[in-house]
N, C-alpha and C positions, 0 to 999 in steps of 0.2 A: 751159727745159730740154728736152733732146733725149730721145727714147725709150731710146736706148742708155744715156745716162747715167743715166736713172731706174731702168733694169734693174739696172745695176751697183749702184746705191745701195740698192735693195731687197734684193738678196743679201748685201749688206754688213750690212744691218741684221738680216737672218734669222740669219746667222752669229754675229753679236754676241749676239743674243737667246738663243742656246743656252746660254751661260755666264752670261748677266746676267739674274738672277731678277727684277730691278726693271725690265727692258724690257718694254714692251707686248707684244711678239710672243712672249715666253717661253711664255705660256699662250694658248690659242686654244680655239675650239669645233670639234670634229669632227663633221660630220654626214653620215648616209647614211641613205637611206630617210626614214622619219618621226622618227627618233630623232637626238639630239645629245647630246654630253657635252664638258666641259672637259677638255683634255689639256695635257701639258708638252712644248715642242719640245725633243727630245734631240740632234738633228743636222740641219744644213742643208747640202746638197751641191748645187752648181751643175751638175756634169757627171757623169751625167745628172741633171736637175733632180729633186730628191727631198728629203723631210723624214723623219726618223724619231721616232717616239713609243714610249714604252714602255708595256706593259700587263700586268696579270695575265691569263694565257691563259684563266683560268676566268670572266673578267667577260664580261657578256652582250655588250658591243660586239664581242668578238671572234667570237662566233657570228654576230652581225649581219652582220660584215664579210665572213665566209666565204660567207654568203648573197647579199650585195649588196656587191661590192667597190668600186663607184664611191662617191667620197666627196669632200666639200669641207672643208677646213680654213680657218677665218675667224679672222684675226689683226687686233689693232688697237693701233697705236701713234700717238699724236696726232702729225700730222694724217692718218695713213695707215691705210686698211682694205684688207687683202688677202684675197681669196678664192683659194685653191690648190685647184684641181680635178684629180682624177686617180683612179687606181686604187691600191687598197691591198692589198699582200701582207703575209701573216702569216708571221713568222719565229719558229719555236719551238725546234728542235733542230738548228740549222745554224750555220754559221761566223758569220754575221752576229749571230744571238743571243748565241753564246758571246763573240764579241769585245765586244759591249755589256754583257754581264752582268760581265765582267772590268772594265769601266770604271765600273760602277754603284757609287756610294759606298755604304759599309755603311748609312748613315743611310737611303738610298733603298731598299736591299734588304729593309728592314723591311716595305715595302708588299707584299711577295710571301710573307710569313710567316703570314698570316692562315690559320687552321685551316679555314674555309670559303670559299666564292667570294664575290666582292664582290656585295653585293645581298642576301645571305642574311639571313633573318629572325633576329633575337636576342630573348630573352626579356627583356633589360634592356639600357641603353645600354653599347656597349662597341665595342672595335676587332677582336675576334677574334683578337688576338695573345695568346701565352703571357704569363702574369703577369710584369710587369717590362719588357717591351719597349716598352710605350707611352712610357715616359720616357726611353728611351736607345737608341741604335744598338745593333744586334746585333754580336757578334764575328764574326770571318770565319767561324769553325766554326759559330756559331749561324745564319749567313746562308745556308749552303750548301742547306738544303733548299729556300729560296726560288727556286732556279733551275728547279726542276720547274714553277713557276708563271709564270715570266717569259716575256714575249713582246716582240719588236720589230714594230712596224707601220711599214711602210714605204710612204709615199704618193708614187708616181711621179707627178710634176707633169706634166700635159698642158697646163694653161693657168694663168696668173695673172691675176686681175682686180684691178687697183689703182685706189682711189679716193682722191684727195687732197683732203681737206676743209679749205680754206684760205679765210681772210676775204676775201682779194682775187679769189676765184673758184675754184670746184672744178674739178678735172681728173680725168680718168679715162683708164686705159690698159690694154691688154690684150696679154699676152705669151704665146707658145707654146713648147713645147719644142723645136720644130724651128727656132727663131730668129725666127719671125715676130712683128711688133709692129704695134699700131695705137692712135691716139688714139680715144676714145670720148666720146659725150656723158655728162656725169656723171649 
């Protein structure tokens, strides 16, 4: 396999994973500083290389990313581990956030309707949602207050580290946003 062929294959997998919840790359771990959390891949764009993730703007990760925008997104789909390294920008009340809010299914908008920020303490187990929303998607009208809590996290990819874990021998490659690429020792 050539580096260019592998690069194209990786982007095809990322793009496919956005809409396929069963694909390994659909969820990954976003890490910055000493913290990490599981996130869902919402868009993968080759030019310029970037991925988008949704978040509640009140979530601790948003404040952490404001303080330390360098981050790594780790994804795994057998036999491939990807580490996407770059800088995260936070989009709250701009055209990118507006566009993605409109695309966000009603069932997903429910996540932004909690009365308190993610991680808030509750007296008893619960979701923080209004009664009845645990078991159903909100209506369009019910979902509208969630827009105030919606954020898009854009990871501008500077480097992709790809580790292929194959029985016949592991392989590793690195790719940069400027088009550079190299094979590496696994």
